[in-house]
C-alpha angles and dihedrals in degrees: 000000000000116000125193112195121197119194105205094174097126122205104227138133110334091347117098093181090235099137095053091042087056092048090047091051090049090052092051092047091050095053094041088056093053128074120239102036133113120194139208123174142193132188115201088215091068129071113267139186109233095215091050088052090051088054090053091055091048091047097049129090089194131022116204118200120198113189143155117223117240118187089345095304138077115279117277091247092059092043090052090048091053093046093049098041097042091048089051088049095061105127088349101087112301105066138344101195142333087275100248127120130218088239093064112007094172096074141051096035111165097025099105098089123130099205098078114149092033128106137209136202127204130206120184135185124210142185086212116092118239089248089068086071100040111036122085112253094018124126103275096046093236092301115140123234090256097044094041127030096008098043091106092049090056093047089051090058091044088055089062091051098253122135124216129251117205108284132203131226129205116209137197092014095153104049102023108021116177100181099170092047090048092048092049091050090046094051089052089050092052091048092051096043102041108022102035101032113019098040087059090050092050094039092238 
């Protein structure tokens, strides 16, 4: 199975990107310790060639995004990466059109992706505690990360044809970080998602 790992933990302002660098390193270590996986990686903090990044998407069976959330969206460095790479991928592996036809332009929007059969997984890190998403009267009105702030991110990936694997979200990482607990929970998530479930799907 071919895994493409994107570290979206941007170094900017007071953020050193350390948490997502740690999660990315944990992801790499996990797959390197397992048989049957090939890896490619990108950090948005490094220079990149857009067409080479398109090739990584085309090559991968699974794309893994690691990102902090800034002002309820992905960092501007990751957003720029997506804008630049996906634009470069028009008719070159990521999407060919928005899926509609001139005969009936009202239907089939979002069906022109070229990454069908591939999957993606998202991890996010937040200053917000998980209770901000779950308790009545709290900030996110009982909307989950995936149904609320990251809804557009998931539709973006659906536009390419990819389908989601279960993701994982890390909360309260600024004021009440519990790195070892988070890493333990994340390793269990990787075991369940890739060893127990996906290896069966891919007959590994």
